[in-house]
ChimeraX commands (.cxc) that place a marker at each C-alpha (Angstrom):
marker #1 position -5.41,-3.14,0.41 radius 0.5
marker #1 position -6.51,-4.76,3.74 radius 0.5
marker #1 position -4.36,-4.96,6.70 radius 0.5
marker #1 position -4.85,-5.67,10.36 radius 0.5
marker #1 position -2.62,-3.99,12.81 radius 0.5
marker #1 position -2.71,-4.83,16.44 radius 0.5
marker #1 position -1.92,-1.69,18.21 radius 0.5
marker #1 position -0.22,-1.46,21.63 radius 0.5
marker #1 position -2.19,-0.19,24.38 radius 0.5
marker #1 position 0.05,2.92,25.01 radius 0.5
marker #1 position -1.73,5.97,22.95 radius 0.5
marker #1 position 2.33,7.04,21.61 radius 0.5
marker #1 position 3.75,3.46,20.24 radius 0.5
marker #1 position 0.46,2.63,18.93 radius 0.5
marker #1 position 1.19,6.02,16.92 radius 0.5
marker #1 position 4.43,5.17,15.59 radius 0.5
marker #1 position 3.57,1.72,15.14 radius 0.5
marker #1 position 0.79,3.07,12.74 radius 0.5
marker #1 position 2.63,5.39,11.04 radius 0.5
marker #1 position 5.61,2.36,10.66 radius 0.5
marker #1 position 3.26,0.37,9.04 radius 0.5
marker #1 position 2.07,3.21,6.73 radius 0.5
marker #1 position 5.16,4.06,5.25 radius 0.5
marker #1 position 6.05,0.66,4.96 radius 0.5
marker #1 position 3.07,0.39,2.48 radius 0.5
marker #1 position 3.87,3.25,0.65 radius 0.5
marker #1 position 7.12,2.24,0.22 radius 0.5
marker #1 position 5.53,-1.24,-1.15 radius 0.5
marker #1 position 3.05,0.50,-3.22 radius 0.5
marker #1 position 5.99,2.58,-4.81 radius 0.5
marker #1 position 7.59,-0.72,-5.49 radius 0.5
marker #1 position 4.61,-2.39,-7.10 radius 0.5
marker #1 position 2.62,0.10,-9.02 radius 0.5
marker #1 position 5.07,0.69,-11.74 radius 0.5
marker #1 position 5.42,-3.02,-12.32 radius 0.5
marker #1 position 1.04,-3.32,-12.64 radius 0.5
marker #1 position 1.40,-1.99,-16.39 radius 0.5
marker #1 position 3.69,-4.83,-17.11 radius 0.5
marker #1 position 0.87,-7.44,-16.05 radius 0.5
marker #1 position -0.74,-9.25,-19.17 radius 0.5
marker #1 position -4.23,-10.47,-18.93 radius 0.5
marker #1 position -5.54,-8.33,-16.81 radius 0.5
marker #1 position -9.10,-6.22,-17.46 radius 0.5
marker #1 position -8.48,-3.19,-15.48 radius 0.5
marker #1 position -5.84,-0.17,-15.84 radius 0.5
marker #1 position -2.94,-0.04,-14.09 radius 0.5
marker #1 position -2.90,2.54,-11.07 radius 0.5
marker #1 position -2.51,6.17,-12.47 radius 0.5
marker #1 position -3.64,4.97,-15.96 radius 0.5
marker #1 position -6.64,6.54,-17.58 radius 0.5
marker #1 position -8.45,4.33,-19.67 radius 0.5
marker #1 position -8.78,4.97,-23.27 radius 0.5
marker link #1:1,2 radius 0.2
marker link #1:2,3 radius 0.2
marker link #1:3,4 radius 0.2
marker link #1:4,5 radius 0.2
marker link #1:5,6 radius 0.2
marker link #1:6,7 radius 0.2
marker link #1:7,8 radius 0.2
marker link #1:8,9 radius 0.2
marker link #1:9,10 radius 0.2
marker link #1:10,11 radius 0.2
marker link #1:11,12 radius 0.2
marker link #1:12,13 radius 0.2
marker link #1:13,14 radius 0.2
marker link #1:14,15 radius 0.2
marker link #1:15,16 radius 0.2
marker link #1:16,17 radius 0.2
marker link #1:17,18 radius 0.2
marker link #1:18,19 radius 0.2
marker link #1:19,20 radius 0.2
marker link #1:20,21 radius 0.2
marker link #1:21,22 radius 0.2
marker link #1:22,23 radius 0.2
marker link #1:23,24 radius 0.2
marker link #1:24,25 radius 0.2
marker link #1:25,26 radius 0.2
marker link #1:26,27 radius 0.2
marker link #1:27,28 radius 0.2
marker link #1:28,29 radius 0.2
marker link #1:29,30 radius 0.2
marker link #1:30,31 radius 0.2
marker link #1:31,32 radius 0.2
marker link #1:32,33 radius 0.2
marker link #1:33,34 radius 0.2
marker link #1:34,35 radius 0.2
marker link #1:35,36 radius 0.2
marker link #1:36,37 radius 0.2
marker link #1:37,38 radius 0.2
marker link #1:38,39 radius 0.2
marker link #1:39,40 radius 0.2
marker link #1:40,41 radius 0.2
marker link #1:41,42 radius 0.2
marker link #1:42,43 radius 0.2
marker link #1:43,44 radius 0.2
marker link #1:44,45 radius 0.2
marker link #1:45,46 radius 0.2
marker link #1:46,47 radius 0.2
marker link #1:47,48 radius 0.2
marker link #1:48,49 radius 0.2
marker link #1:49,50 radius 0.2
marker link #1:50,51 radius 0.2
marker link #1:51,52 radius 0.2
view
């Protein structure tokens, strides 16, 4: 996953922006990751699953 996040020039504001972006990414992955196990036709294991 890649993200380009333009941050404010004020360090404190930039920290808040970055923390918010990371929290939103974490929430997104928490929603998407469980669904990866149900995707068909993929050739890679789902996140957190071992290959057999």
